[in-house]
OpenMM code with the backbone's topology and positions (N, CA, C; nanometers):
from openmm import Vec3, app, unit

residues = "MET PRO HIS TYR GLU LYS HIS ILE PHE ILE CYS THR ASN ARG ARG GLU PRO GLY ASN PRO LYS GLY ASP CYS CYS SER LYS GLY SER GLU ALA ILE ARG GLU ALA PHE LYS LYS GLY LEU HIS GLU ARG GLY LEU LYS GLY ARG MET ARG ALA ASN ALA ALA GLY CYS LEU ASP GLN CYS GLU ASN GLY CYS SER VAL VAL VAL TYR PRO ASP ALA VAL TRP TYR GLY HIS VAL THR GLU ALA ASP VAL GLU GLU ILE VAL GLU LYS HIS LEU VAL ARG GLY GLU PRO VAL GLU ARG LEU ARG LEU TYR LYS PRO".split()
positions = [
    Vec3(-1.6348, -0.6145, -1.7370),
    Vec3(-1.5940, -0.5962, -1.6061),
    Vec3(-1.4387, -0.6005, -1.6047),
    Vec3(-1.3607, -0.4985, -1.5447),
    Vec3(-1.2162, -0.5021, -1.5520),
    Vec3(-1.1625, -0.6188, -1.4613),
    Vec3(-1.0603, -0.6730, -1.5064),
    Vec3(-0.9924, -0.7703, -1.4297),
    Vec3(-0.8585, -0.7185, -1.3942),
    Vec3(-0.8137, -0.7153, -1.2667),
    Vec3(-0.6885, -0.6613, -1.2350),
    Vec3(-0.6043, -0.7905, -1.1807),
    Vec3(-0.4850, -0.7903, -1.2145),
    Vec3(-0.3906, -0.8861, -1.1718),
    Vec3(-0.3665, -0.8721, -1.0238),
    Vec3(-0.3548, -0.7471, -0.9779),
    Vec3(-0.3275, -0.7116, -0.8359),
    Vec3(-0.4001, -0.5891, -0.8119),
    Vec3(-0.4398, -0.5843, -0.6719),
    Vec3(-0.5051, -0.4745, -0.6085),
    Vec3(-0.4075, -0.4381, -0.4947),
    Vec3(-0.3740, -0.3026, -0.4890),
    Vec3(-0.2927, -0.2587, -0.3831),
    Vec3(-0.3817, -0.1626, -0.2880),
    Vec3(-0.4087, -0.2073, -0.1798),
    Vec3(-0.4918, -0.1306, -0.0819),
    Vec3(-0.4102, -0.0527, 0.0142),
    Vec3(-0.4287, 0.0717, 0.0152),
    Vec3(-0.3523, 0.1662, 0.1021),
    Vec3(-0.4521, 0.2299, 0.2075),
    Vec3(-0.4224, 0.2049, 0.3321),
    Vec3(-0.5074, 0.2520, 0.4298),
    Vec3(-0.5126, 0.4087, 0.4379),
    Vec3(-0.6273, 0.4574, 0.4125),
    Vec3(-0.6419, 0.6046, 0.4233),
    Vec3(-0.7339, 0.6538, 0.5388),
    Vec3(-0.7424, 0.5637, 0.6450),
    Vec3(-0.8362, 0.5996, 0.7511),
    Vec3(-0.7796, 0.7096, 0.8249),
    Vec3(-0.8902, 0.7909, 0.8732),
    Vec3(-0.8529, 0.9074, 0.9598),
    Vec3(-0.9259, 0.8863, 1.0986),
    Vec3(-0.8527, 0.9241, 1.2039),
    Vec3(-0.9119, 0.9274, 1.3282),
    Vec3(-0.9093, 1.0775, 1.3998),
    Vec3(-0.9687, 1.0913, 1.4917),
    Vec3(-0.9689, 1.2249, 1.5616),
    Vec3(-0.8231, 1.2397, 1.6128),
    Vec3(-0.7727, 1.3554, 1.6083),
    Vec3(-0.6263, 1.3940, 1.6706),
    Vec3(-0.6391, 1.3415, 1.8161),
    Vec3(-0.5255, 1.2909, 1.8528),
    Vec3(-0.5130, 1.2415, 1.9902),
    Vec3(-0.5556, 1.1022, 2.0132),
    Vec3(-0.6233, 1.0461, 1.9127),
    Vec3(-0.6559, 0.8958, 1.9420),
    Vec3(-0.5436, 0.8096, 1.9508),
    Vec3(-0.5568, 0.7372, 2.0622),
    Vec3(-0.4267, 0.6564, 2.0908),
    Vec3(-0.3908, 0.5478, 1.9986),
    Vec3(-0.4964, 0.5091, 1.9024),
    Vec3(-0.4583, 0.4122, 1.7985),
    Vec3(-0.3830, 0.4898, 1.6885),
    Vec3(-0.4010, 0.6206, 1.6680),
    Vec3(-0.3415, 0.6807, 1.5561),
    Vec3(-0.4212, 0.6503, 1.4345),
    Vec3(-0.3629, 0.7016, 1.3182),
    Vec3(-0.4274, 0.6512, 1.1930),
    Vec3(-0.3177, 0.6744, 1.0797),
    Vec3(-0.3442, 0.6045, 0.9671),
    Vec3(-0.2421, 0.6060, 0.8489),
    Vec3(-0.2594, 0.7327, 0.7817),
    Vec3(-0.3752, 0.8049, 0.7691),
    Vec3(-0.3738, 0.9345, 0.6929),
    Vec3(-0.2833, 1.0299, 0.7475),
    Vec3(-0.2846, 1.0405, 0.8796),
    Vec3(-0.1774, 1.1265, 0.9375),
    Vec3(-0.0393, 1.1029, 0.9188),
    Vec3(-0.0064, 0.9852, 0.8744),
    Vec3(0.1263, 0.9296, 0.8462),
    Vec3(0.1610, 0.9440, 0.6960),
    Vec3(0.0738, 1.0048, 0.6142),
    Vec3(0.0989, 1.0239, 0.4782),
    Vec3(0.0402, 0.9296, 0.3749),
    Vec3(-0.0520, 0.8497, 0.4233),
    Vec3(-0.1068, 0.7474, 0.3285),
    Vec3(-0.1680, 0.8076, 0.1961),
    Vec3(-0.2225, 0.9214, 0.1960),
    Vec3(-0.2890, 0.9770, 0.0629),
    Vec3(-0.1757, 1.0002, -0.0277),
    Vec3(-0.0625, 1.0486, 0.0121),
    Vec3(0.0545, 1.0713, -0.0747),
    Vec3(0.1075, 0.9369, -0.1185),
    Vec3(0.1101, 0.8355, -0.0439),
    Vec3(0.1535, 0.6997, -0.0750),
    Vec3(0.0619, 0.6545, -0.1759),
    Vec3(-0.0583, 0.6610, -0.1609),
    Vec3(-0.1614, 0.6126, -0.2742),
    Vec3(-0.1324, 0.6858, -0.4052),
    Vec3(-0.1199, 0.8108, -0.4076),
    Vec3(-0.0922, 0.8836, -0.5327),
    Vec3(0.0390, 0.8439, -0.5949),
    Vec3(0.1513, 0.8046, -0.5153),
    Vec3(0.2692, 0.7513, -0.5646),
    Vec3(0.2623, 0.6173, -0.6217),
    Vec3(0.1683, 0.5334, -0.5615),
    Vec3(0.1412, 0.4000, -0.6146),
    Vec3(0.0878, 0.4146, -0.7531),
    Vec3(-0.0204, 0.5070, -0.7656),
    Vec3(-0.0921, 0.5235, -0.8851),
    Vec3(0.0058, 0.5795, -1.0011),
    Vec3(0.0866, 0.6711, -0.9653),
    Vec3(0.1885, 0.7297, -1.0524),
    Vec3(0.2860, 0.6154, -1.1001),
    Vec3(0.3437, 0.5369, -1.0039),
    Vec3(0.4255, 0.4302, -1.0429),
    Vec3(0.3658, 0.3283, -1.1186),
    Vec3(0.2381, 0.2931, -1.1087),
    Vec3(0.1797, 0.1975, -1.1952),
    Vec3(0.1520, 0.2574, -1.3322),
    Vec3(0.1092, 0.3857, -1.3418),
    Vec3(0.0886, 0.4523, -1.4618),
    Vec3(0.2266, 0.4543, -1.5424),
    Vec3(0.3346, 0.4925, -1.4884),
    Vec3(0.4719, 0.5120, -1.5562),
    Vec3(0.5229, 0.3781, -1.6070),
    Vec3(0.4759, 0.2676, -1.5497),
    Vec3(0.5320, 0.1429, -1.5987),
    Vec3(0.4357, 0.0703, -1.6909),
    Vec3(0.3307, 0.1324, -1.7212),
    Vec3(0.2205, 0.0734, -1.8098),
    Vec3(0.1451, -0.0270, -1.7480),
    Vec3(0.1296, -0.0255, -1.6201),
    Vec3(0.0662, -0.1241, -1.5419),
    Vec3(-0.0903, -0.0910, -1.5113),
    Vec3(-0.1123, 0.0358, -1.5316),
    Vec3(-0.2419, 0.0795, -1.5167),
    Vec3(-0.3434, 0.0005, -1.6083),
    Vec3(-0.4536, -0.0468, -1.5489),
    Vec3(-0.5409, -0.1308, -1.6238),
    Vec3(-0.5148, -0.2850, -1.5890),
    Vec3(-0.3917, -0.3150, -1.5563),
    Vec3(-0.3497, -0.4520, -1.5080),
    Vec3(-0.3494, -0.4548, -1.3517),
    Vec3(-0.3183, -0.3432, -1.2825),
    Vec3(-0.3106, -0.3374, -1.1404),
    Vec3(-0.3802, -0.2141, -1.0988),
    Vec3(-0.4242, -0.2120, -0.9721),
    Vec3(-0.5004, -0.0941, -0.9270),
    Vec3(-0.4609, -0.0599, -0.7987),
    Vec3(-0.4322, 0.0672, -0.7659),
    Vec3(-0.4124, 0.1197, -0.6305),
    Vec3(-0.5263, 0.1787, -0.5684),
    Vec3(-0.5962, 0.1203, -0.4636),
    Vec3(-0.7169, 0.1582, -0.3994),
    Vec3(-0.6914, 0.2160, -0.2694),
    Vec3(-0.7772, 0.3260, -0.2297),
    Vec3(-0.7802, 0.3784, -0.1016),
    Vec3(-0.8562, 0.2685, -0.0224),
    Vec3(-0.8227, 0.2472, 0.1026),
    Vec3(-0.8957, 0.1525, 0.1846),
    Vec3(-0.9318, 0.2164, 0.3118),
    Vec3(-1.0385, 0.1729, 0.3732),
    Vec3(-1.0715, 0.2176, 0.5090),
    Vec3(-0.9575, 0.1416, 0.5984),
    Vec3(-0.9912, 0.1445, 0.7340),
    Vec3(-0.9038, 0.0950, 0.8245),
    Vec3(-0.8691, -0.0558, 0.7982),
    Vec3(-0.7431, -0.0906, 0.7977),
    Vec3(-0.6965, -0.2253, 0.7811),
    Vec3(-0.6573, -0.2947, 0.9096),
    Vec3(-0.6955, -0.2223, 1.0201),
    Vec3(-0.6730, -0.2727, 1.1544),
    Vec3(-0.5284, -0.3037, 1.1735),
    Vec3(-0.4433, -0.2223, 1.1270),
    Vec3(-0.2883, -0.2217, 1.1614),
    Vec3(-0.2429, -0.0829, 1.1975),
    Vec3(-0.3140, -0.0142, 1.2749),
    Vec3(-0.2870, 0.1246, 1.3119),
    Vec3(-0.1444, 0.1448, 1.3716),
    Vec3(-0.1092, 0.0455, 1.4358),
    Vec3(0.0336, 0.0611, 1.5110),
    Vec3(0.1301, 0.0420, 1.3971),
    Vec3(0.1071, -0.0160, 1.2941),
    Vec3(0.2022, -0.0385, 1.1819),
    Vec3(0.1793, 0.0525, 1.0605),
    Vec3(0.1018, 0.1544, 1.0758),
    Vec3(0.0830, 0.2484, 0.9662),
    Vec3(0.1942, 0.3235, 0.9177),
    Vec3(0.2023, 0.3495, 0.7991),
    Vec3(0.0953, 0.3455, 0.6962),
    Vec3(0.0925, 0.1893, 0.6557),
    Vec3(-0.0184, 0.1376, 0.6398),
    Vec3(-0.0219, -0.0044, 0.6099),
    Vec3(-0.0748, -0.0255, 0.4615),
    Vec3(-0.0359, -0.1085, 0.3915),
    Vec3(-0.0577, -0.1465, 0.2499),
    Vec3(-0.0772, -0.3034, 0.2454),
    Vec3(-0.1742, -0.3434, 0.1634),
    Vec3(-0.1755, -0.4843, 0.1398),
    Vec3(-0.1962, -0.5113, -0.0054),
    Vec3(-0.1254, -0.6132, -0.0617),
    Vec3(-0.1341, -0.6475, -0.1998),
    Vec3(-0.2118, -0.7879, -0.2203),
    Vec3(-0.3147, -0.7787, -0.3030),
    Vec3(-0.3941, -0.9012, -0.3248),
    Vec3(-0.3949, -0.9273, -0.4717),
    Vec3(-0.3840, -1.0382, -0.5050),
    Vec3(-0.4274, -1.1706, -0.4347),
    Vec3(-0.3030, -1.2261, -0.3654),
    Vec3(-0.2012, -1.1646, -0.3538),
    Vec3(-0.0718, -1.2121, -0.3028),
    Vec3(-0.0763, -1.2220, -0.1447),
    Vec3(-0.1808, -1.1550, -0.0825),
    Vec3(-0.2002, -1.1381, 0.0570),
    Vec3(-0.0608, -1.1033, 0.1269),
    Vec3(-0.0009, -1.0014, 0.0737),
    Vec3(0.1323, -0.9468, 0.1381),
    Vec3(0.1002, -0.8202, 0.2065),
    Vec3(0.1252, -0.8071, 0.3301),
    Vec3(0.0875, -0.6873, 0.4193),
    Vec3(0.2207, -0.6314, 0.4366),
    Vec3(0.2248, -0.4975, 0.4130),
    Vec3(0.3306, -0.4113, 0.4436),
    Vec3(0.2979, -0.3152, 0.5615),
    Vec3(0.4011, -0.2761, 0.6459),
    Vec3(0.3788, -0.1852, 0.7445),
    Vec3(0.4877, -0.0779, 0.7496),
    Vec3(0.4554, 0.0475, 0.8081),
    Vec3(0.5464, 0.1554, 0.8248),
    Vec3(0.5991, 0.2026, 0.6744),
    Vec3(0.5097, 0.1940, 0.5783),
    Vec3(0.5366, 0.2405, 0.4376),
    Vec3(0.5450, 0.3809, 0.4320),
    Vec3(0.6494, 0.4334, 0.3631),
    Vec3(0.6554, 0.5790, 0.3380),
    Vec3(0.6474, 0.5979, 0.2023),
    Vec3(0.6390, 0.7192, 0.1530),
    Vec3(0.6251, 0.7570, 0.0209),
    Vec3(0.7564, 0.7068, -0.0540),
    Vec3(0.8773, 0.7230, 0.0184),
    Vec3(1.0079, 0.6775, -0.0423),
    Vec3(1.0103, 0.5267, -0.0560),
    Vec3(0.9253, 0.4401, 0.0022),
    Vec3(0.9201, 0.2980, -0.0172),
    Vec3(0.8455, 0.2520, -0.1408),
    Vec3(0.7610, 0.3359, -0.1843),
    Vec3(0.6722, 0.2957, -0.2977),
    Vec3(0.7362, 0.2442, -0.4309),
    Vec3(0.8394, 0.3207, -0.4741),
    Vec3(0.9252, 0.2813, -0.5787),
    Vec3(0.9724, 0.1313, -0.5706),
    Vec3(1.0197, 0.0906, -0.4545),
    Vec3(1.0871, -0.0316, -0.4331),
    Vec3(0.9804, -0.1370, -0.4369),
    Vec3(0.8572, -0.1071, -0.3700),
    Vec3(0.7510, -0.2005, -0.3704),
    Vec3(0.7019, -0.2187, -0.5215),
    Vec3(0.6803, -0.1202, -0.5897),
    Vec3(0.6319, -0.1261, -0.7266),
    Vec3(0.7268, -0.2143, -0.8079),
    Vec3(0.8507, -0.1577, -0.8017),
    Vec3(0.9588, -0.2519, -0.8932),
    Vec3(0.9820, -0.4004, -0.8471),
    Vec3(1.0142, -0.4021, -0.7187),
    Vec3(1.0474, -0.5444, -0.6797),
    Vec3(0.9179, -0.6304, -0.6714),
    Vec3(0.8181, -0.5901, -0.6107),
    Vec3(0.7004, -0.6676, -0.5773),
    Vec3(0.6068, -0.6852, -0.7057),
    Vec3(0.5584, -0.5736, -0.7543),
    Vec3(0.4565, -0.5637, -0.8510),
    Vec3(0.5093, -0.6037, -0.9939),
    Vec3(0.6328, -0.5519, -1.0228),
    Vec3(0.6967, -0.5802, -1.1611),
    Vec3(0.7598, -0.7299, -1.1520),
    Vec3(0.8436, -0.7466, -1.0498),
    Vec3(0.9240, -0.8688, -1.0432),
    Vec3(0.8727, -0.9824, -0.9568),
    Vec3(0.7731, -0.9626, -0.8859),
    Vec3(0.7064, -1.0676, -0.8092),
    Vec3(0.7845, -1.0961, -0.6744),
    Vec3(0.8704, -1.0063, -0.6311),
    Vec3(0.9478, -1.0393, -0.5064),
    Vec3(0.9107, -0.9436, -0.3995),
    Vec3(0.8302, -0.9807, -0.2969),
    Vec3(0.7925, -0.9029, -0.1897),
    Vec3(0.9188, -0.8301, -0.1269),
    Vec3(0.8967, -0.6983, -0.0750),
    Vec3(0.9855, -0.6358, -0.0017),
    Vec3(0.9991, -0.6757, 0.1411),
    Vec3(1.0836, -0.7674, 0.1692),
    Vec3(1.0749, -0.8339, 0.3001),
    Vec3(1.1032, -0.7358, 0.4225),
    Vec3(1.1777, -0.6301, 0.4017),
    Vec3(1.2009, -0.5357, 0.5195),
    Vec3(1.0796, -0.4678, 0.5554),
    Vec3(0.9753, -0.4582, 0.4767),
    Vec3(0.8599, -0.3910, 0.4982),
    Vec3(0.7368, -0.4820, 0.5352),
    Vec3(0.7610, -0.6105, 0.5178),
    Vec3(0.6590, -0.7160, 0.5320),
    Vec3(0.6214, -0.7289, 0.6827),
    Vec3(0.4895, -0.7201, 0.7044),
    Vec3(0.4459, -0.7521, 0.8436),
    Vec3(0.4404, -0.8967, 0.8849),
    Vec3(0.3888, -0.9723, 0.8039),
    Vec3(0.3757, -1.1144, 0.8294),
    Vec3(0.4549, -1.2050, 0.7206),
    Vec3(0.5344, -1.2830, 0.7796),
    Vec3(0.6296, -1.3608, 0.6920),
    Vec3(0.5637, -1.5077, 0.6792),
    Vec3(0.5659, -1.5710, 0.5620),
    Vec3(0.5252, -1.6960, 0.5597),
    Vec3(0.6172, -1.8013, 0.6280),
] * unit.nanometer
topology = app.Topology()
chain = topology.addChain("A")
for resn in residues:
    res = topology.addResidue(resn, chain)
    for name in ("N", "CA", "C"):
        topology.addAtom(name, app.Element.getBySymbol(name[0]), res)
């Protein structure tokens, strides 16, 4: 059974157009997931860390939402342009990206 040091869950939930809650998919979450997968692969982290599509993370107003476990670091309003910074700072160096963090300790 594979053991991953970290799991990166990216909300890819879809809702009907016009739903007042909105959804992460319409805000680009599928491209964000692909960018995480690419970033992990390029740094040789594939097999140690995994980027997973997730259903609703119940953070619709903060989408695109991403959570990193086992660190329990929640990110909100993530764009594709933010992925490189999250991968480099948080996943490689262990320093969460504070400007995107939803809940601070």
